[in-house]
C-alpha positions in Angstrom: 3.8 -15.4 8.8 6.5 -12.2 8.8 7.1 -8.9 7.1 10.2 -8.0 6.9 11.0 -8.5 10.8 7.6 -7.3 11.3 4.8 -10.2 13.1 1.8 -10.2 12.2 0.0 -8.3 14.5 -4.6 -8.7 16.4 -6.5 -5.5 16.4 -9.6 -6.0 15.2 -10.8 -2.1 14.6 -7.6 -2.6 12.4 -7.9 -5.2 10.3 -11.3 -4.7 9.6 -10.3 -1.1 7.5 -7.8 -3.9 6.5 -10.3 -6.0 4.9 -12.7 -2.9 3.7 -9.2 -1.6 2.2 -8.9 -5.2 0.5 -12.7 -5.1 -0.8 -12.4 -1.4 -2.5 -9.3 -1.6 -4.5 -10.9 -5.7 -5.9 -13.4 -2.7 -7.0 -10.1 -0.9 -9.2 -9.4 -3.4 -11.2 -10.6 -5.4 -14.0 -11.3 -8.9 -14.5 -10.2 -9.0 -11.1 -8.0 -12.2 -9.9 -6.7 -12.0 -6.2 -7.5 -9.6 -2.8 -5.0 -9.6 -0.4 -4.5 -7.9 3.0 -2.8 -8.0 6.7 -1.3 -5.8 9.7 1.6 -6.3 10.8 4.2 -5.3 14.0 5.9 -1.7 13.5 9.3 -2.0 13.0 10.3 -0.4 15.2 9.3 2.3 18.7 7.8 5.0 15.9 5.9 2.7 14.2 2.8 1.2 16.1 1.5 -0.5 12.3 1.4 -0.9 9.3 -1.2 -2.3 6.9 -0.6 -4.1 3.4 -3.7 -4.5 0.6 -3.6 -5.8 -2.4 -5.6 -6.3 -5.4 -4.7 -8.0 -9.0 -6.3 -8.1 -12.4 -6.3 -5.9 -15.3 -6.1 -2.1 -14.2 -5.6 0.1 -17.3 -5.0 3.5 -16.9 -2.3 3.4 -14.0 -2.4 7.3 -13.2 -5.9 8.1 -13.0 -6.6 4.2 -10.9 -4.1 6.0 -8.5 -6.1 9.3 -8.7 -8.6 7.6 -7.7 -7.0 5.6 -4.8 -5.7 9.2 -2.7 -9.2 9.9 -3.1 -11.0 7.8 -1.0 -8.0 9.9 2.0 -8.8 13.0 1.8 -6.6 13.5 5.3 -3.3 11.8 3.7 -1.9 15.5 1.9 1.3 16.1 0.8 1.7 13.5 -1.7 4.1 13.3 -3.9 5.1 10.7 -6.4 8.1 8.3 -5.1 9.7 4.9 -7.0 7.2 1.9 -7.3 10.8 -0.6 -7.2 12.3 -3.1 -9.8 8.0 -3.9 -10.6 7.7 -1.1 -12.2 4.1 1.0 -13.1 3.8 3.9 -11.1 3.8 4.9 -7.0 2.5 7.4 -4.6 3.5 8.5 -1.1 1.7 10.4 1.5 1.3 11.9 5.4 -2.0 12.7 7.1 -3.8 12.2 10.4 -6.2 10.2 11.5 -8.7 10.1 15.4 -5.8 8.0 17.0 -2.3 8.0 14.2 0.4 9.5 12.3 -0.5 8.3 9.1 1.8 7.6 6.2 0.9 6.4 2.7 2.3 4.9 0.2 -0.1 3.1 -2.9 1.0 1.8 -6.7 -0.2 0.8 -9.4 0.5 -1.7 -12.4 -1.0 -2.6 -15.2 -1.9 -6.4 -13.2 -2.7 -4.7 -9.9 -3.2 -1.6 -7.2 -2.2 -1.8 -3.7 -1.7 0.6 -0.5 1.4 -0.4 2.4 0.2 2.1 5.4 2.4 3.1 8.9 0.8 4.7 11.8 2.9 6.0 14.4 2.6 7.1 17.1 4.8 10.4 16.5 4.8 11.9 12.8 7.3 10.2 10.4 10.7 12.3 9.4 10.0 11.8 6.0 8.0 9.4 4.3 9.8 5.9 4.0 10.1 4.9 0.6 12.7 2.8 0.3 10.7 1.0 3.5 8.2 1.2 0.5 9.3 -0.7 -2.1 10.6 -3.4 0.2 7.3 -3.9 1.7 5.6 -3.8 -2.1 8.4 -6.9 -3.2 8.4 -9.2 -0.3 4.3 -8.5 -1.4 3.8 -8.5 -5.1 5.8 -11.1 -7.2 6.2 -10.1 -11.1 4.4 -12.5 -13.7 6.5 -14.2 -15.5 7.1 -13.9 -19.2 8.6 -10.1 -21.3 9.4 -7.5 -19.0 7.2 -4.9 -19.0 7.0 -2.6 -21.8 8.2 -4.9 -24.0 
């Protein structure tokens, strides 16, 4: 399975991290329905990998859930609100560094899901990948049929 122009990446330590993220996200939703995660190659030489993790269920307080999610990653700073895209909810992106990579993390929460897209790079990214985040989210999350959000 591909994500845009990215192919799956097999890297055991990072796949384990994706699995851990998926399990943690599953704890943020009530009445969990589904969980998923995958690791992909970066789109350019500037990106090493992209980690995608998500869980579906019921979310009663979107902002508080997003606060909790970012509290798990104290090395991710400069967190700011970003456009969540057509699927709605709330979203934020931030950046930081772990022991091996520069990290840019974007996360969303809406009434039925919570997820994160983490970009790992050998060099610090210039700016945050707002549009890229929305594009990836729209590829991995499918809207539920029914009335538009807020109705």
